[in-house]
NUSE-759264 format. One record per residue: residue number from 1; residue in one letter; x, z negated, y negated of N, C-alpha, C in turn. Coordinates in nm, 3 decimals, always signed. Layout:
% residues N
ATOM miti voba    n_px    n_pz    n_py   ca_px   ca_pz   ca_py    c_px    c_pz    c_py
ATOM  NUM    a       X       Z       Y       X       Z       Y       X       Z       Y
...
This chain:
% residues 233
ATOM miti voba    n_px    n_pz    n_py   ca_px   ca_pz   ca_py    c_px    c_pz    c_py
ATOM    1    m  +0.115  +1.559  -1.200  +0.063  +1.494  -1.080  +0.087  +1.578  -0.955
ATOM    2    e  +0.066  +1.712  -0.966  +0.087  +1.799  -0.851  +0.232  +1.795  -0.805
ATOM    3    e  +0.327  +1.791  -0.902  +0.468  +1.785  -0.867  +0.501  +1.653  -0.798
ATOM    4    k  +0.440  +1.545  -0.845  +0.462  +1.414  -0.784  +0.413  +1.414  -0.640
ATOM    5    i  +0.295  +1.469  -0.615  +0.240  +1.474  -0.480  +0.326  +1.561  -0.390
ATOM    6    k  +0.373  +1.674  -0.443  +0.459  +1.763  -0.366  +0.583  +1.690  -0.319
ATOM    7    h  +0.647  +1.617  -0.409  +0.768  +1.544  -0.372  +0.738  +1.431  -0.274
ATOM    8    r  +0.621  +1.365  -0.291  +0.585  +1.257  -0.199  +0.569  +1.310  -0.057
ATOM    9    v  +0.502  +1.424  -0.043  +0.484  +1.485  +0.089  +0.618  +1.527  +0.147
ATOM   10    q  +0.704  +1.585  +0.062  +0.834  +1.632  +0.109  +0.921  +1.517  +0.156
ATOM   11    t  +0.928  +1.410  +0.076  +1.014  +1.299  +0.114  +0.959  +1.226  +0.236
ATOM   12    y  +0.827  +1.219  +0.249  +0.769  +1.159  +0.369  +0.805  +1.240  +0.493
ATOM   13    s  +0.800  +1.374  +0.481  +0.831  +1.461  +0.594  +0.977  +1.448  +0.633
ATOM   14    e  +1.066  +1.441  +0.534  +1.208  +1.426  +0.563  +1.235  +1.293  +0.632
ATOM   15    s  +1.173  +1.186  +0.583  +1.191  +1.054  +0.645  +1.138  +1.054  +0.787
ATOM   16    k  +1.024  +1.116  +0.807  +0.960  +1.120  +0.938  +1.046  +1.193  +1.041
ATOM   17    n  +1.120  +1.293  +0.997  +1.202  +1.372  +1.088  +1.342  +1.315  +1.109
ATOM   18    s  +1.372  +1.203  +1.045  +1.505  +1.145  +1.059  +1.519  +1.070  +1.191
ATOM   19    l  +1.643  +1.056  +1.237  +1.672  +0.983  +1.361  +1.628  +0.838  +1.348
ATOM   20    f  +1.653  +0.778  +1.231  +1.617  +0.638  +1.210  +1.467  +0.618  +1.227
ATOM   21    y  +1.390  +0.711  +1.169  +1.244  +0.698  +1.180  +1.198  +0.708  +1.324
ATOM   22    s  +1.258  +0.800  +1.400  +1.217  +0.815  +1.540  +1.245  +0.689  +1.620
ATOM   23    l  +1.349  +0.616  +1.582  +1.384  +0.493  +1.652  +1.287  +0.379  +1.619
ATOM   24    i  +1.234  +0.379  +1.497  +1.151  +0.265  +1.456  +1.002  +0.297  +1.452
ATOM   25    k  +0.963  +0.419  +1.492  +0.823  +0.457  +1.481  +0.732  +0.359  +1.554
ATOM   26    k  +0.768  +0.320  +1.674  +0.683  +0.226  +1.750  +0.674  +0.091  +1.678
ATOM   27    i  +0.784  +0.049  +1.618  +0.784  -0.077  +1.543  +0.688  -0.067  +1.426
ATOM   28    i  +0.689  +0.048  +1.357  +0.600  +0.068  +1.242  +0.454  +0.064  +1.286
ATOM   29    l  +0.424  +0.132  +1.397  +0.286  +0.134  +1.447  +0.242  -0.006  +1.490
ATOM   30    d  +0.330  -0.079  +1.558  +0.297  -0.215  +1.600  +0.271  -0.304  +1.478
ATOM   31    a  +0.353  -0.285  +1.373  +0.335  -0.365  +1.252  +0.201  -0.336  +1.187
ATOM   32    r  +0.162  -0.211  +1.184  +0.034  -0.176  +1.119  -0.084  -0.225  +1.200
ATOM   33    e  -0.067  -0.231  +1.331  -0.171  -0.295  +1.415  -0.182  -0.442  +1.378
ATOM   34    k  -0.068  -0.506  +1.358  -0.068  -0.648  +1.321  -0.130  -0.668  +1.183
ATOM   35    f  -0.102  -0.574  +1.091  -0.162  -0.584  +0.958  -0.313  -0.585  +0.968
ATOM   36    f  -0.369  -0.504  +1.059  -0.514  -0.501  +1.074  -0.566  -0.633  +1.129
ATOM   37    d  -0.491  -0.696  +1.219  -0.529  -0.829  +1.269  -0.533  -0.929  +1.154
ATOM   38    y  -0.430  -0.925  +1.069  -0.431  -1.012  +0.950  -0.555  -0.984  +0.867
ATOM   39    f  -0.581  -0.857  +0.847  -0.694  -0.815  +0.763  -0.826  -0.871  +0.816
ATOM   40    k  -0.852  -0.853  +0.945  -0.977  -0.902  +1.004  -0.990  -1.052  +0.987
ATOM   41    n  -0.884  -1.124  +1.016  -0.890  -1.269  +1.016  -0.900  -1.328  +0.875
ATOM   42    l  -0.836  -1.264  +0.779  -0.825  -1.323  +0.646  -0.936  -1.278  +0.550
ATOM   43    t  -1.006  -1.171  +0.585  -1.115  -1.124  +0.498  -1.252  -1.140  +0.562
ATOM   44    e  -1.256  -1.193  +0.685  -1.382  -1.209  +0.758  -1.456  -1.076  +0.768
ATOM   45    y  -1.380  -0.971  +0.794  -1.436  -0.837  +0.798  -1.536  -0.818  +0.910
ATOM   46    n  -1.643  -0.743  +0.881  -1.730  -0.688  +0.984  -1.779  -0.552  +0.935
ATOM   47    d  -1.839  -0.475  +1.023  -1.875  -0.337  +0.992  -1.993  -0.323  +0.897
ATOM   48    n  -2.050  -0.434  +0.855  -2.159  -0.428  +0.757  -2.108  -0.444  +0.613
ATOM   49    k  -1.981  -0.476  +0.599  -1.928  -0.501  +0.465  -1.880  -0.372  +0.400
ATOM   50    s  -1.900  -0.363  +0.270  -1.850  -0.247  +0.195  -1.702  -0.266  +0.168
ATOM   51    l  -1.628  -0.154  +0.176  -1.483  -0.162  +0.160  -1.432  -0.043  +0.080
ATOM   52    l  -1.341  -0.070  -0.011  -1.268  +0.033  -0.082  -1.124  +0.032  -0.034
ATOM   53    d  -1.076  +0.147  +0.013  -0.935  +0.162  +0.051  -0.865  +0.236  -0.061
ATOM   54    i  -0.772  +0.168  -0.128  -0.696  +0.230  -0.237  -0.562  +0.280  -0.182
ATOM   55    g  -0.537  +0.408  -0.201  -0.411  +0.465  -0.156  -0.421  +0.536  -0.024
ATOM   56    t  -0.541  +0.580  +0.012  -0.559  +0.658  +0.134  -0.465  +0.780  +0.131
ATOM   57    t  -0.410  +0.812  +0.248  -0.313  +0.921  +0.258  -0.377  +1.044  +0.324
ATOM   58    p  -0.362  +1.163  +0.267  -0.419  +1.283  +0.328  -0.335  +1.332  +0.445
ATOM   59    s  -0.331  +1.251  +0.551  -0.250  +1.281  +0.669  -0.329  +1.247  +0.794
ATOM   60    l  -0.315  +1.330  +0.895  -0.381  +1.306  +1.023  -0.288  +1.237  +1.123
ATOM   61    d  -0.168  +1.202  +1.080  -0.072  +1.136  +1.169  -0.121  +0.999  +1.210
ATOM   62    s  -0.083  +0.957  +1.331  -0.132  +0.832  +1.387  -0.087  +0.710  +1.308
ATOM   63    e  +0.031  +0.719  +1.243  +0.082  +0.602  +1.173  +0.028  +0.588  +1.030
ATOM   64    q  -0.054  +0.683  +0.989  -0.113  +0.678  +0.856  -0.260  +0.633  +0.866
ATOM   65    n  -0.307  +0.562  +0.762  -0.448  +0.523  +0.753  -0.497  +0.448  +0.877
ATOM   66    v  -0.416  +0.355  +0.926  -0.452  +0.280  +1.047  -0.586  +0.211  +1.029
ATOM   67    i  -0.612  +0.160  +0.910  -0.738  +0.086  +0.892  -0.859  +0.176  +0.914
ATOM   68    l  -0.850  +0.303  +0.875  -0.964  +0.393  +0.895  -0.991  +0.418  +1.042
ATOM   69    e  -0.885  +0.414  +1.122  -0.901  +0.426  +1.267  -0.979  +0.309  +1.324
ATOM   70    k  -0.962  +0.193  +1.261  -1.017  +0.068  +1.316  -1.160  +0.040  +1.271
ATOM   71    i  -1.207  +0.110  +1.169  -1.339  +0.076  +1.115  -1.432  +0.197  +1.116
ATOM   72    k  -1.424  +0.275  +1.221  -1.502  +0.398  +1.231  -1.653  +0.374  +1.242
ATOM   73    n  -1.694  +0.251  +1.271  -1.837  +0.220  +1.282  -1.898  +0.175  +1.150
ATOM   74    n  -1.814  +0.161  +1.049  -1.861  +0.117  +0.918  -1.892  +0.240  +0.832
ATOM   75    k  -2.017  +0.250  +0.788  -2.058  +0.366  +0.709  -2.060  +0.337  +0.559
ATOM   76    n  -1.999  +0.225  +0.521  -1.996  +0.188  +0.379  -1.852  +0.177  +0.330
ATOM   77    i  -1.775  +0.285  +0.357  -1.634  +0.291  +0.321  -1.613  +0.396  +0.213
ATOM   78    t  -1.537  +0.358  +0.111  -1.495  +0.452  +0.008  -1.344  +0.456  +0.005
ATOM   79    c  -1.288  +0.576  -0.008  -1.144  +0.593  -0.016  -1.106  +0.646  -0.154
ATOM   80    l  -1.009  +0.580  -0.216  -0.960  +0.620  -0.348  -0.812  +0.654  -0.336
ATOM   81    s  -0.773  +0.772  -0.384  -0.634  +0.815  -0.375  -0.602  +0.903  -0.494
ATOM   82    d  -0.473  +0.914  -0.528  -0.434  +1.010  -0.631  -0.418  +1.149  -0.571
ATOM   83    q  -0.450  +1.163  -0.443  -0.442  +1.291  -0.374  -0.579  +1.328  -0.315
ATOM   84    d  -0.599  +1.455  -0.292  -0.723  +1.503  -0.231  -0.718  +1.472  -0.081
ATOM   85    c  -0.807  +1.385  -0.035  -0.808  +1.343  +0.104  -0.921  +1.407  +0.184
ATOM   86    s  -0.971  +1.518  +0.137  -1.084  +1.582  +0.206  -1.047  +1.628  +0.346
ATOM   87    i  -0.918  +1.641  +0.376  -0.876  +1.677  +0.510  -0.922  +1.574  +0.614
ATOM   88    l  -0.954  +1.453  +0.567  -0.993  +1.346  +0.658  -1.143  +1.344  +0.689
ATOM   89    e  -1.220  +1.428  +0.625  -1.366  +1.421  +0.638  -1.413  +1.439  +0.782
ATOM   90    k  -1.354  +1.534  +0.855  -1.396  +1.557  +0.994  -1.350  +1.445  +1.086
ATOM   91    k  -1.231  +1.393  +1.061  -1.178  +1.286  +1.146  -1.253  +1.156  +1.127
ATOM   92    y  -1.297  +1.130  +1.003  -1.367  +1.005  +0.971  -1.501  +1.037  +0.905
ATOM   93    p  -1.598  +1.083  +0.980  -1.728  +1.120  +0.921  -1.806  +1.001  +0.867
ATOM   94    n  -1.762  +0.881  +0.901  -1.831  +0.761  +0.851  -1.797  +0.730  +0.705
ATOM   95    i  -1.690  +0.790  +0.653  -1.651  +0.761  +0.515  -1.756  +0.815  +0.418
ATOM   96    k  -1.803  +0.727  +0.331  -1.908  +0.765  +0.237  -1.856  +0.851  +0.123
ATOM   97    n  -1.740  +0.813  +0.067  -1.686  +0.885  -0.048  -1.534  +0.897  -0.039
ATOM   98    f  -1.483  +1.014  -0.073  -1.341  +1.033  -0.097  -1.325  +1.065  -0.245
ATOM   99    i  -1.256  +0.978  -0.317  -1.246  +0.991  -0.461  -1.101  +1.008  -0.502
ATOM  100    v  -1.073  +1.106  -0.587  -0.940  +1.120  -0.646  -0.940  +1.039  -0.775
ATOM  101    g  -0.851  +0.939  -0.783  -0.853  +0.853  -0.899  -0.728  +0.769  -0.910
ATOM  102    d  -0.734  +0.671  -0.997  -0.620  +0.586  -1.033  -0.650  +0.441  -0.994
ATOM  103    g  -0.566  +0.383  -0.910  -0.588  +0.246  -0.864  -0.575  +0.141  -0.972
ATOM  104    t  -0.514  +0.177  -1.085  -0.504  +0.081  -1.195  -0.624  +0.088  -1.289
ATOM  105    n  -0.708  +0.190  -1.271  -0.826  +0.207  -1.357  -0.928  +0.291  -1.280
ATOM  106    t  -1.006  +0.224  -1.197  -1.091  +0.294  -1.100  -1.225  +0.342  -1.156
ATOM  107    n  -1.269  +0.282  -1.265  -1.401  +0.313  -1.325  -1.519  +0.262  -1.242
ATOM  108    f  -1.492  +0.181  -1.140  -1.602  +0.117  -1.067  -1.651  -0.005  -1.146
ATOM  109    k  -1.775  -0.043  -1.121  -1.830  -0.162  -1.184  -1.771  -0.288  -1.121
ATOM  110    d  -1.781  -0.399  -1.192  -1.735  -0.528  -1.138  -1.801  -0.555  -1.003
ATOM  111    m  -1.724  -0.609  -0.911  -1.773  -0.652  -0.779  -1.849  -0.540  -0.707
ATOM  112    s  -1.792  -0.421  -0.708  -1.857  -0.306  -0.644  -1.844  -0.307  -0.492
ATOM  113    f  -1.743  -0.378  -0.440  -1.715  -0.376  -0.296  -1.693  -0.518  -0.244
ATOM  114    d  -1.736  -0.540  -0.121  -1.709  -0.671  -0.060  -1.558  -0.694  -0.048
ATOM  115    i  -1.487  -0.590  -0.005  -1.343  -0.601  +0.020  -1.272  -0.482  -0.044
ATOM  116    v  -1.160  -0.511  -0.108  -1.071  -0.405  -0.156  -0.942  -0.415  -0.075
ATOM  117    h  -0.905  -0.304  -0.012  -0.789  -0.299  +0.077  -0.689  -0.197  +0.025
ATOM  118    s  -0.561  -0.230  +0.036  -0.458  -0.133  -0.001  -0.333  -0.156  +0.083
ATOM  119    n  -0.285  -0.051  +0.145  -0.168  -0.060  +0.231  -0.054  +0.025  +0.176
ATOM  120    a  +0.057  -0.041  +0.141  +0.179  +0.029  +0.099  +0.153  +0.128  -0.014
ATOM  121    t  +0.084  +0.080  -0.117  +0.053  +0.164  -0.233  +0.104  +0.104  -0.363
ATOM  122    i  +0.097  -0.026  -0.378  +0.130  -0.089  -0.505  +0.275  -0.063  -0.547
ATOM  123    e  +0.365  -0.040  -0.450  +0.505  -0.012  -0.485  +0.522  +0.130  -0.540
ATOM  124    h  +0.413  +0.208  -0.541  +0.420  +0.346  -0.590  +0.338  +0.370  -0.716
ATOM  125    v  +0.285  +0.265  -0.778  +0.196  +0.288  -0.893  +0.268  +0.288  -1.027
ATOM  126    g  +0.398  +0.253  -1.029  +0.471  +0.259  -1.155  +0.540  +0.130  -1.192
ATOM  127    s  +0.532  +0.096  -1.319  +0.604  -0.020  -1.374  +0.543  -0.152  -1.328
ATOM  128    y  +0.611  -0.259  -1.361  +0.559  -0.393  -1.328  +0.424  -0.416  -1.395
ATOM  129    n  +0.410  -0.370  -1.518  +0.281  -0.383  -1.587  +0.173  -0.302  -1.516
ATOM  130    d  +0.209  -0.185  -1.464  +0.113  -0.106  -1.385  +0.073  -0.180  -1.259
ATOM  131    q  +0.167  -0.249  -1.198  +0.137  -0.325  -1.076  +0.047  -0.444  -1.107
ATOM  132    i  +0.068  -0.506  -1.222  -0.024  -0.612  -1.267  -0.165  -0.554  -1.284
ATOM  133    s  -0.173  -0.438  -1.347  -0.304  -0.374  -1.368  -0.370  -0.339  -1.235
ATOM  134    f  -0.290  -0.299  -1.137  -0.341  -0.263  -1.005  -0.408  -0.384  -0.939
ATOM  135    i  -0.342  -0.499  -0.941  -0.398  -0.619  -0.880  -0.518  -0.669  -0.961
ATOM  136    k  -0.508  -0.662  -1.091  -0.621  -0.703  -1.177  -0.744  -0.619  -1.147
ATOM  137    e  -0.725  -0.488  -1.133  -0.837  -0.397  -1.107  -0.896  -0.422  -0.968
ATOM  138    a  -0.809  -0.441  -0.868  -0.858  -0.469  -0.732  -0.941  -0.596  -0.730
ATOM  139    s  -0.896  -0.697  -0.802  -0.970  -0.823  -0.807  -1.102  -0.807  -0.881
ATOM  140    r  -1.101  -0.728  -0.987  -1.223  -0.709  -1.067  -1.334  -0.643  -0.987
ATOM  141    i  -1.300  -0.542  -0.908  -1.404  -0.465  -0.839  -1.438  -0.521  -0.701
ATOM  142    s  -1.367  -0.628  -0.662  -1.396  -0.692  -0.533  -1.496  -0.806  -0.550
ATOM  143    k  -1.585  -0.815  -0.454  -1.682  -0.923  -0.454  -1.629  -1.046  -0.380
ATOM  144    n  -1.557  -1.023  -0.270  -1.514  -1.134  -0.185  -1.363  -1.144  -0.163
ATOM  145    h  -1.300  -1.032  -0.121  -1.159  -1.038  -0.085  -1.081  -0.916  -0.134
ATOM  146    v  -0.952  -0.940  -0.161  -0.855  -0.834  -0.187  -0.743  -0.850  -0.086
ATOM  147    f  -0.703  -0.738  -0.025  -0.597  -0.739  +0.076  -0.497  -0.629  +0.040
ATOM  148    i  -0.378  -0.670  -0.004  -0.276  -0.574  -0.049  -0.148  -0.598  +0.030
ATOM  149    q  -0.102  -0.495  +0.101  +0.022  -0.504  +0.178  +0.129  -0.420  +0.110
ATOM  150    t  +0.252  -0.472  +0.104  +0.363  -0.399  +0.044  +0.493  -0.439  +0.112
ATOM  151    p  +0.590  -0.347  +0.121  +0.720  -0.385  +0.177  +0.788  -0.491  +0.091
ATOM  152    n  +0.863  -0.577  +0.155  +0.938  -0.681  +0.085  +1.067  -0.623  +0.029
ATOM  153    r  +1.087  -0.636  -0.100  +1.209  -0.583  -0.161  +1.335  -0.641  -0.097
ATOM  154    f  +1.327  -0.764  -0.051  +1.448  -0.829  -0.001  +1.463  -0.823  +0.150
ATOM  155    y  +1.399  -0.725  +0.212  +1.434  -0.692  +0.351  +1.559  -0.604  +0.345
ATOM  156    p  +1.650  -0.616  +0.441  +1.779  -0.545  +0.430  +1.771  -0.394  +0.424
ATOM  157    i  +1.665  -0.335  +0.478  +1.652  -0.189  +0.477  +1.528  -0.151  +0.397
ATOM  158    d  +1.544  -0.052  +0.310  +1.428  +0.005  +0.241  +1.376  +0.119  +0.327
ATOM  159    f  +1.253  +0.104  +0.377  +1.199  +0.202  +0.471  +1.158  +0.333  +0.404
ATOM  160    h  +1.162  +0.339  +0.270  +1.135  +0.466  +0.202  +1.257  +0.557  +0.208
ATOM  161    t  +1.373  +0.499  +0.182  +1.497  +0.578  +0.178  +1.579  +0.564  +0.305
ATOM  162    n  +1.544  +0.465  +0.389  +1.620  +0.433  +0.510  +1.762  +0.385  +0.480
ATOM  163    l  +1.783  +0.336  +0.358  +1.915  +0.289  +0.317  +1.919  +0.136  +0.315
ATOM  164    p  +2.032  +0.077  +0.354  +2.042  -0.069  +0.354  +2.095  -0.124  +0.222
ATOM  165    l  +2.041  -0.238  +0.182  +2.099  -0.329  +0.084  +2.103  -0.284  -0.062
ATOM  166    i  +2.116  -0.154  -0.090  +2.135  -0.116  -0.230  +2.012  -0.148  -0.315
ATOM  167    h  +1.894  -0.162  -0.250  +1.772  -0.196  -0.326  +1.771  -0.343  -0.368
ATOM  168    w  +1.872  -0.420  -0.323  +1.887  -0.558  -0.369  +1.956  -0.564  -0.505
ATOM  169    l  +2.023  -0.456  -0.542  +2.093  -0.451  -0.670  +1.990  -0.451  -0.784
ATOM  170    p  +2.033  -0.482  -0.906  +1.942  -0.466  -1.020  +1.878  -0.327  -1.017
ATOM  171    k  +1.751  -0.321  -1.053  +1.675  -0.197  -1.032  +1.734  -0.077  -1.106
ATOM  172    k  +1.790  -0.099  -1.224  +1.849  +0.013  -1.297  +1.968  +0.071  -1.221
ATOM  173    i  +2.048  -0.016  -1.161  +2.164  +0.030  -1.085  +2.118  +0.098  -0.957
ATOM  174    h  +2.019  +0.038  -0.890  +1.964  +0.098  -0.767  +1.915  +0.240  -0.794
ATOM  175    r  +1.843  +0.259  -0.903  +1.789  +0.391  -0.934  +1.898  +0.492  -0.968
ATOM  176    k  +2.003  +0.445  -1.035  +2.115  +0.535  -1.066  +2.184  +0.581  -0.938
ATOM  177    i  +2.199  +0.490  -0.841  +2.261  +0.527  -0.714  +2.175  +0.629  -0.640
ATOM  178    l  +2.043  +0.604  -0.636  +1.953  +0.697  -0.568  +1.960  +0.836  -0.633
ATOM  179    k  +1.965  +0.839  -0.763  +1.974  +0.968  -0.832  +2.106  +1.035  -0.801
ATOM  180    f  +2.214  +0.957  -0.799  +2.348  +1.011  -0.774  +2.358  +1.075  -0.636
ATOM  181    i  +2.290  +1.015  -0.536  +2.299  +1.069  -0.400  +2.188  +1.169  -0.370
ATOM  182    g  +2.113  +1.206  -0.471  +2.017  +1.315  -0.456  +1.875  +1.274  -0.423
ATOM  183    l  +1.846  +1.142  -0.422  +1.709  +1.096  -0.394  +1.635  +1.078  -0.526
ATOM  184    n  +1.619  +1.191  -0.595  +1.563  +1.188  -0.730  +1.421  +1.133  -0.735
ATOM  185    f  +1.341  +1.165  -0.634  +1.202  +1.119  -0.633  +1.196  +0.967  -0.635
ATOM  186    y  +1.269  +0.904  -0.545  +1.264  +0.759  -0.535  +1.348  +0.689  -0.642
ATOM  187    s  +1.424  +0.764  -0.719  +1.501  +0.703  -0.827  +1.413  +0.676  -0.949
ATOM  188    s  +1.290  +0.727  -0.947  +1.198  +0.708  -1.059  +1.110  +0.587  -1.036
ATOM  189    e  +1.097  +0.503  -1.137  +1.015  +0.382  -1.128  +0.871  +0.414  -1.091
ATOM  190    e  +0.819  +0.525  -1.141  +0.678  +0.558  -1.115  +0.653  +0.592  -0.968
ATOM  191    n  +0.759  +0.622  -0.893  +0.743  +0.660  -0.753  +0.785  +0.550  -0.656
ATOM  192    l  +0.872  +0.459  -0.699  +0.913  +0.348  -0.612  +0.954  +0.229  -0.697
ATOM  193    n  +0.883  +0.119  -0.681  +0.914  -0.005  -0.754  +0.883  -0.121  -0.660
ATOM  194    l  +0.982  -0.160  -0.582  +0.962  -0.261  -0.478  +0.935  -0.399  -0.537
ATOM  195    l  +0.857  -0.477  -0.463  +0.816  -0.611  -0.506  +0.867  -0.718  -0.412
ATOM  196    s  +0.887  -0.836  -0.467  +0.926  -0.953  -0.389  +0.810  -1.052  -0.386
ATOM  197    e  +0.825  -1.156  -0.304  +0.723  -1.261  -0.300  +0.707  -1.325  -0.438
ATOM  198    s  +0.819  -1.353  -0.505  +0.810  -1.417  -0.637  +0.739  -1.326  -0.738
ATOM  199    n  +0.755  -1.194  -0.725  +0.683  -1.102  -0.812  +0.532  -1.116  -0.793
ATOM  200    l  +0.487  -1.120  -0.667  +0.344  -1.132  -0.640  +0.288  -1.263  -0.692
ATOM  201    i  +0.363  -1.369  -0.674  +0.319  -1.499  -0.726  +0.310  -1.496  -0.878
ATOM  202    d  +0.411  -1.437  -0.941  +0.412  -1.427  -1.087  +0.293  -1.346  -1.138
ATOM  203    i  +0.261  -1.236  -1.071  +0.147  -1.154  -1.113  +0.017  -1.234  -1.104
ATOM  204    c  -0.001  -1.306  -0.994  -0.124  -1.385  -0.979  -0.133  -1.493  -1.087
ATOM  205    k  -0.020  -1.552  -1.122  -0.020  -1.652  -1.228  -0.056  -1.588  -1.361
ATOM  206    k  +0.001  -1.471  -1.388  -0.029  -1.401  -1.514  -0.177  -1.367  -1.524
ATOM  207    l  -0.240  -1.336  -1.409  -0.381  -1.298  -1.407  -0.473  -1.418  -1.386
ATOM  208    d  -0.413  -1.536  -1.380  -0.489  -1.660  -1.359  -0.570  -1.654  -1.229
ATOM  209    i  -0.510  -1.594  -1.127  -0.571  -1.592  -0.993  -0.518  -1.712  -0.917
ATOM  210    k  -0.607  -1.802  -0.881  -0.564  -1.926  -0.818  -0.584  -1.927  -0.668
ATOM  211    n  -0.687  -1.861  -0.620  -0.718  -1.866  -0.477  -0.656  -1.745  -0.406
ATOM  212    f  -0.527  -1.755  -0.380  -0.458  -1.647  -0.312  -0.357  -1.704  -0.214
ATOM  213    k  -0.317  -1.621  -0.120  -0.208  -1.658  -0.029  -0.124  -1.534  -0.001
ATOM  214    i  +0.000  -1.556  +0.037  +0.091  -1.446  +0.070  +0.137  -1.464  +0.214
ATOM  215    i  +0.106  -1.366  +0.296  +0.147  -1.365  +0.436  +0.279  -1.292  +0.447
ATOM  216    k  +0.374  -1.352  +0.518  +0.505  -1.289  +0.538  +0.514  -1.235  +0.679
ATOM  217    h  +0.513  -1.103  +0.688  +0.528  -1.038  +0.820  +0.675  -1.017  +0.849
ATOM  218    k  +0.718  -1.060  +0.966  +0.861  -1.058  +0.997  +0.896  -0.947  +1.096
ATOM  219    l  +1.012  -0.891  +1.075  +1.071  -0.793  +1.165  +1.216  -0.833  +1.185
ATOM  220    l  +1.254  -0.858  +1.312  +1.390  -0.906  +1.344  +1.421  -1.034  +1.266
ATOM  221    f  +1.324  -1.124  +1.263  +1.338  -1.260  +1.209  +1.346  -1.265  +1.056
ATOM  222    m  +1.326  -1.153  +0.990  +1.329  -1.151  +0.844  +1.199  -1.090  +0.793
ATOM  223    t  +1.158  -1.130  +0.672  +1.032  -1.084  +0.616  +1.043  -0.939  +0.571
ATOM  224    s  +0.975  -0.851  +0.644  +0.979  -0.708  +0.612  +0.866  -0.666  +0.520
ATOM  225    n  +0.752  -0.736  +0.530  +0.634  -0.698  +0.452  +0.565  -0.822  +0.398
ATOM  226    l  +0.503  -0.803  +0.283  +0.428  -0.911  +0.218  +0.282  -0.869  +0.206
ATOM  227    i  +0.192  -0.961  +0.236  +0.050  -0.933  +0.225  -0.013  -1.034  +0.130
ATOM  228    l  -0.064  -0.981  +0.020  -0.134  -1.065  -0.077  -0.283  -1.064  -0.044
ATOM  229    v  -0.339  -1.182  -0.024  -0.483  -1.195  +0.004  -0.545  -1.282  -0.105
ATOM  230    i  -0.639  -1.223  -0.176  -0.712  -1.295  -0.280  -0.853  -1.319  -0.231
ATOM  231    t  -0.896  -1.444  -0.239  -1.031  -1.481  -0.198  -1.111  -1.521  -0.322
ATOM  232    k  -1.225  -1.455  -0.341  -1.305  -1.480  -0.461  -1.426  -1.566  -0.436
ATOM  233    s  -1.468  -1.574  -0.312  -1.586  -1.659  -0.284  -1.583  -1.703  -0.140
């Protein structure tokens, strides 16, 4: 796990320092602002509701953890991550708990939170079966809503590697190419497994989740991100 976290931090830093990232940083920030608008409108959020954020990032950068910036008046927030996020305690003193754990098996009781939120995490939890477990677990521990955002596999650019089109190839071939060009971290399924709209629909069908919708966020007229919203009551 420590090696995985080390590589995740390293690859994030390399991506952040790239010319491509500097050109699109404002677009990324604008998109995450829009994601929060979707979140408020689709989950009927208010500061009295309990919320679990799965996949919190131990970073003080402005483009990370946008939702925590927006809900600083809510004192019933729990953050779950596979990394130690204690660095955020001073910045977000309203957070009730920072927990190191697994989003596919949280150990929380059924319906522990009004809302379960996750931003750009499900593509990093592992295999397709792991992703099914992730959504199943989020739904189990949510009382009212689940809000999961993930990049669209069929957008022309993969924002993790900043490479165009090769992620449209069969996944085994895509991973072999990434490994060949030295992107070993992202060549592993456990670190990057992009999802499409049809994948999300298929997962909900497998889990017999009927009350859901998928929001398609567009960038340059194409769907760059997918947001799965599950409503339980």
